[in-house]
C-alpha positions in Angstrom: 45.8 58.7 -42.0 45.2 62.5 -40.6 47.9 65.1 -41.4 49.3 66.7 -38.2 47.3 69.6 -37.5 46.0 72.2 -34.9 42.4 73.6 -34.5 41.4 75.9 -32.2 38.3 73.9 -30.2 36.3 76.8 -29.1 35.6 78.3 -32.1 35.9 75.4 -34.2 33.0 74.8 -36.2 30.2 72.0 -35.5 28.0 69.4 -37.5 24.6 68.9 -36.0 24.1 65.5 -35.1 20.5 64.9 -34.1 19.6 62.7 -31.4 17.1 59.8 -31.2 14.0 61.5 -29.4 14.1 58.5 -27.1 17.4 59.8 -25.7 15.8 63.0 -24.6 14.4 63.0 -20.8 13.6 66.7 -20.4 14.3 69.9 -22.2 15.5 70.3 -25.5 18.8 69.8 -26.0 20.5 69.9 -29.6 24.0 67.9 -30.4 26.7 68.8 -32.5 30.2 67.4 -33.3 33.2 67.1 -35.7 35.1 63.6 -36.0 39.0 65.1 -36.3 40.9 62.0 -37.1 40.1 58.1 -37.2 42.1 54.9 -37.4 42.0 53.5 -40.7 39.9 50.5 -39.1 37.3 52.9 -37.9 38.1 51.8 -34.0 39.8 54.9 -32.7 37.9 58.4 -33.1 39.3 62.0 -32.1 36.7 64.8 -32.3 34.9 67.6 -30.6 31.3 66.8 -29.1 28.6 69.7 -27.6 25.6 69.6 -26.4 22.9 72.3 -25.2 21.5 72.1 -22.0 18.9 69.3 -21.2 18.6 65.8 -19.7 19.4 62.8 -22.0 20.0 59.1 -21.5 23.0 57.1 -23.4 24.9 53.8 -23.7 28.5 55.1 -23.9 32.1 53.9 -25.7 35.4 53.6 -23.9 35.9 57.3 -24.2 38.3 59.9 -22.2 37.3 63.5 -22.6 38.3 66.8 -21.6 35.4 69.8 -21.2 36.6 73.2 -22.8 33.3 75.1 -21.8 30.2 74.3 -19.9 28.8 71.9 -17.4 27.0 68.9 -16.5 26.5 66.0 -14.1 26.6 62.7 -15.6 24.7 60.0 -13.6 25.7 56.3 -14.1 24.0 53.5 -13.6 25.6 51.3 -10.8 28.4 53.8 -10.3 29.3 56.9 -9.6 27.8 60.6 -10.3 30.5 62.7 -12.2 30.4 66.7 -12.3 31.8 68.3 -15.3 33.4 71.4 -16.3 35.8 73.2 -18.3 39.5 71.8 -17.6 37.7 68.8 -16.1 38.6 65.2 -17.4 36.7 62.0 -17.4 36.6 58.5 -18.1 33.5 56.8 -19.4 33.6 52.7 -19.8 32.0 51.1 -22.5 28.9 49.7 -22.0 27.7 52.7 -19.2 24.0 53.4 -19.0 24.7 57.3 -18.5 21.9 60.2 -17.8 23.6 63.6 -18.8 22.0 66.8 -17.4 23.4 69.6 -19.0 23.2 72.8 -17.2 25.5 75.4 -19.3 26.3 74.3 -23.0 29.3 72.0 -23.1 32.2 71.3 -25.5 34.7 68.6 -25.3 37.2 67.4 -27.4 37.0 63.4 -27.0 39.2 60.0 -27.8 37.0 57.1 -28.3 38.0 53.5 -28.5 35.7 51.1 -30.2 
């Protein structure tokens, strides 16, 4: 179990997390992240994720996130289009097929349930 801690998310160091080239629709987006805590069974993750500008596709997990910086438009197949920026909270459903258009490098804090 993770000890209690505090972390300044805007300046936290992140590790490269290369995208599958098949996910990239346009641009040269780069992803990085850091898992801050994980449940013993691996089903609950909390962390930081960042993506640079570009357009990518993804299949989502059950996730709640808060955007710290940057802006993106998230189109959900068969669902709404989300416009997110600093201070916005969003919830994605497991299995949502999304297209992320990242306008400005986006950094978010997330909690994922697998």
